[in-house]
C-alpha positions in Angstrom: -27.4 -62.6 93.8 -26.2 -61.1 90.9 -28.7 -60.6 88.5 -28.2 -60.8 84.3 -24.9 -59.3 83.3 -25.0 -56.1 82.1 -24.1 -55.4 78.4 -24.4 -51.7 78.6 -20.8 -51.4 80.0 -19.4 -54.3 78.1 -15.9 -55.0 77.6 -15.1 -57.6 74.5 -12.3 -60.0 73.7 -11.5 -61.8 71.4 -8.0 -63.9 71.4 -7.3 -64.5 67.4 -7.8 -60.1 66.9 -10.5 -61.2 64.3 -13.3 -58.9 65.4 -13.8 -55.7 64.7 -15.5 -55.0 68.1 -12.8 -56.5 70.3 -10.8 -54.5 72.7 -8.7 -56.4 73.7 -6.9 -60.7 73.0 -6.9 -61.7 76.2 -9.7 -62.0 79.8 -7.0 -60.4 82.2 -6.2 -57.2 80.0 -10.0 -56.6 79.9 -10.7 -56.5 83.5 -9.0 -53.3 84.9 -11.0 -51.7 81.6 -14.4 -53.0 83.0 -13.7 -52.0 86.6 -13.0 -48.4 85.0 -16.2 -48.8 83.2 -18.3 -50.2 85.7 -20.7 -47.7 87.0 -21.0 -47.0 90.8 -23.8 -48.8 91.5 -24.1 -51.2 88.9 -21.6 -54.2 86.8 -19.8 -54.0 84.0 -19.6 -57.2 81.6 -16.4 -58.6 79.9 -17.9 -60.1 76.8 -15.7 -63.3 75.7 -15.5 -64.4 72.1 -14.7 -67.7 70.8 -10.9 -69.1 71.1 -8.7 -70.5 73.2 -7.3 -68.2 76.5 -4.1 -69.7 77.3 -4.2 -67.7 81.1 -4.8 -67.6 84.5 -8.1 -65.6 84.4 -7.8 -63.5 88.5 -11.1 -61.8 89.4 -9.1 -59.9 91.7 -10.1 -58.1 95.2 -11.0 -54.7 93.7 -13.2 -57.0 90.9 -16.6 -57.0 92.0 -19.2 -56.7 90.1 -17.6 -57.7 86.9 -18.8 -60.9 85.0 -17.6 -63.1 82.5 -19.9 -63.9 79.9 -19.1 -66.7 77.0 -21.2 -66.2 73.5 -20.8 -69.7 72.8 -19.9 -72.1 76.6 -18.1 -75.0 74.0 -15.9 -72.3 72.1 -15.6 -70.4 74.9 -12.9 -72.0 76.6 -9.8 -71.0 79.6 -6.8 -73.0 78.8 -3.6 -72.2 81.1 -0.6 -74.8 80.4 -0.4 -74.4 84.1 -2.3 -73.3 87.3 -5.5 -72.7 88.1 -8.2 -71.8 85.4 -10.3 -68.9 86.8 -9.2 -67.3 90.6 -12.1 -65.0 92.5 -10.4 -63.4 95.6 -12.9 -61.5 98.1 -11.3 -58.1 99.3 -12.8 -55.4 101.6 -15.8 -55.6 100.0 -17.7 -59.2 100.8 -20.5 -59.5 97.8 -18.9 -60.3 94.5 -22.0 -59.9 92.3 -19.8 -62.1 89.6 -21.9 -64.2 87.2 -19.3 -66.4 85.3 -21.5 -67.5 82.5 -21.2 -69.6 79.3 -17.5 -70.6 79.3 -15.4 -74.1 79.1 -12.2 -73.9 81.6 -9.8 -77.1 81.2 -6.7 -76.9 83.6 -3.6 -79.3 83.1 -2.2 -82.0 85.7 0.8 -79.6 86.8 0.7 -78.5 89.7 -1.0 -81.3 91.0 -3.7 -78.9 92.2 -4.4 -77.0 89.5 -8.1 -76.2 90.3 -10.7 -75.3 87.6 -12.4 -72.3 89.4 -11.3 -71.4 93.1 -13.1 -68.9 94.6 -11.2 -68.3 98.2 -10.3 -65.1 100.7 -8.1 -62.3 99.8 -5.8 -60.0 101.6 -9.4 -58.2 102.5 -10.4 -60.8 104.9 -13.8 -61.1 103.9 -15.8 -64.1 103.0 -16.6 -63.8 99.1 -20.2 -64.1 98.5 -23.1 -63.7 95.8 -21.4 -65.3 93.1 -23.1 -67.2 90.0 -21.5 -69.8 87.6 -24.5 -70.9 84.8 -23.8 -72.4 82.0 -20.2 -73.5 82.5 -18.1 -76.8 81.7 -15.0 -77.0 84.4 -12.6 -80.0 84.2 -9.5 -80.2 86.3 -7.6 -83.3 86.0 -4.6 -82.6 88.6 -4.3 -85.4 91.3 -5.2 -82.8 93.9 -7.5 -80.7 91.7 -11.2 -79.6 92.1 -13.0 -79.0 89.2 -14.7 -76.1 91.7 -12.8 -75.7 95.1 -14.9 -72.6 97.0 -13.9 -73.6 100.4 -14.5 -70.5 101.6 -17.6 -69.4 99.6 -20.8 -68.6 100.8 -24.0 -67.4 99.1 -23.2 -69.7 95.3 -24.9 -71.1 93.1 -23.8 -73.7 90.5 -26.7 -73.7 87.1 -26.7 -75.6 84.6 -22.9 -76.6 84.6 -20.8 -79.8 84.5 -18.0 -80.1 86.5 -15.4 -82.8 86.6 -12.6 -83.7 88.1 -11.1 -87.4 86.8 -8.5 -87.7 90.3 -10.0 -85.5 92.9 -12.8 -84.0 93.8 -15.3 -82.3 91.1 -16.3 -79.7 94.2 -15.6 -78.8 97.1 -17.2 -76.6 99.7 -17.5 -75.3 103.1 -20.0 -73.6 105.6 -21.8 -72.1 103.0 -24.8 -71.4 101.8 -24.7 -73.2 98.0 -27.3 -73.9 95.2 -26.9 -76.4 92.9 -29.8 -76.5 89.7 -29.8 -78.9 87.0 -25.9 -79.6 87.2 -24.2 -82.3 86.1 -21.2 -82.7 88.7 -18.3 -85.8 89.3 -18.1 -88.2 85.9 -15.6 -90.7 87.4 -14.0 -88.8 89.9 -13.4 -89.7 93.2 -15.4 -87.8 95.0 -18.4 -85.6 93.5 -19.4 -83.1 95.6 -17.0 -82.8 99.0 -18.0 -80.4 101.7 -16.1 -79.4 104.7 -15.9 -77.2 107.7 -20.1 -78.0 109.1 -21.6 -76.9 105.5 -25.3 -75.0 106.2 -27.3 -74.1 103.5 -27.3 -76.7 100.7 -29.5 -77.0 98.3 -29.2 -79.5 95.0 -32.2 -79.5 92.7 -32.2 -82.0 89.8 -28.2 -82.6 89.6 -26.4 -86.0 88.9 -23.5 -86.4 91.5 -20.9 -89.4 90.1 -18.0 -90.4 91.8 -15.8 -93.5 91.7 -15.6 -93.2 95.9 -18.2 -91.0 97.0 -21.2 -89.2 95.1 -22.6 -86.7 97.8 -19.9 -86.3 100.2 -21.4 -84.2 103.4 -18.9 -84.0 106.3 -18.2 -81.7 109.7 -20.5 -82.2 112.3 -23.5 -81.4 112.3 -24.4 -80.7 108.6 -27.6 -78.3 108.8 -29.8 -77.2 106.3 -29.8 -79.4 103.6 -32.0 -80.0 100.7 -31.4 -82.7 97.7 -34.7 -83.1 95.8 -34.8 -85.0 92.1 -31.4 -85.5 92.3 -29.1 -88.8 90.9 -26.4 -89.8 93.5 -24.2 -92.4 92.0 -20.9 -94.5 93.1 -19.0 -97.3 93.2 -18.9 -97.6 96.9 -20.6 -94.8 98.9 -23.1 -93.0 96.7 -24.1 -90.5 99.8 -22.1 -89.9 102.7 -22.8 -88.2 105.8 -22.3 -86.9 109.1 -24.6 -86.2 111.7 -27.5 -84.2 109.5 -29.3 -81.7 112.1 -32.0 -78.6 111.1 -33.6 -79.3 108.2 -32.7 -82.1 106.2 -35.1 -83.2 102.9 -33.8 -85.7 100.4 -37.3 -85.6 98.0 -37.6 -87.7 95.1 -33.8 -88.9 94.5 -32.3 -91.7 92.3 -29.5 -93.5 94.5 -27.5 -95.9 92.3 -24.5 -98.1 94.2 -22.4 -99.9 91.0 -25.1 -99.6 88.5 -27.7 -100.6 91.5 -30.7 -97.8 91.6 -32.7 -97.5 95.1 -35.0 -94.8 94.4 -36.7 -95.0 98.1 -33.4 -94.8 100.8 -30.1 -93.4 100.6 -27.0 -95.6 101.4 -25.0 -93.5 103.6 -21.7 -93.8 106.1 -22.1 -92.8 108.9 -25.9 -93.0 109.3 -26.1 -91.0 112.2 -28.8 -88.2 111.9 -30.3 -86.0 114.7 
């Protein structure tokens, strides 16, 4: 996982053009400059000042070791009129080493799959790894939109975030090492966290998962090495949905709520087939 952002190699953006220290008015303009300032073995940072950034931000194949850091989460807003808010693509280098911190990302409802954040394999074909999303708010209302779509990602941490998708899946990931810490995921989405392709290495600590249909949705046979600790998992239908579980599986000190009825002892699973 990436460490702290490197402000010694920073590029500053301000969409209003009122900050005398700003280098650019858009994030996409700043990313190539950050790439040029990035040291050979270090990282560079795009510092995002308050304002609304009406753009589809792209961290592309050559943009590894670049961080995006907002100075005020509620005031630094990426809000494109259409499409995905932030796309992270892998290149030839698999570790992306990104810190995405202190941002609000809001997408519209057209097209239907206008995800808040999408992490995917790029032209280089490598798996995007080593990404932390910290202290961010992400909302994607499209009928096929995820708050965070990370089906291709590995070694991903979601820390202190609010992730919402009122009409689809708040977060979807694949066969990957995923860490969720102190985050609120779901709100009224159909499924708050959905997995596919045999999830392996999912750890959630101190989170709230809330979905109208399913709260925490772990499918793909088998789902391996799962730890869910001190979380609230809530739904009106199926709070916790799993396929076959194997390997190290820990569910510790969780609160399971079905349509307001709490169960701190067990879990409501469908289907309940565990190894």
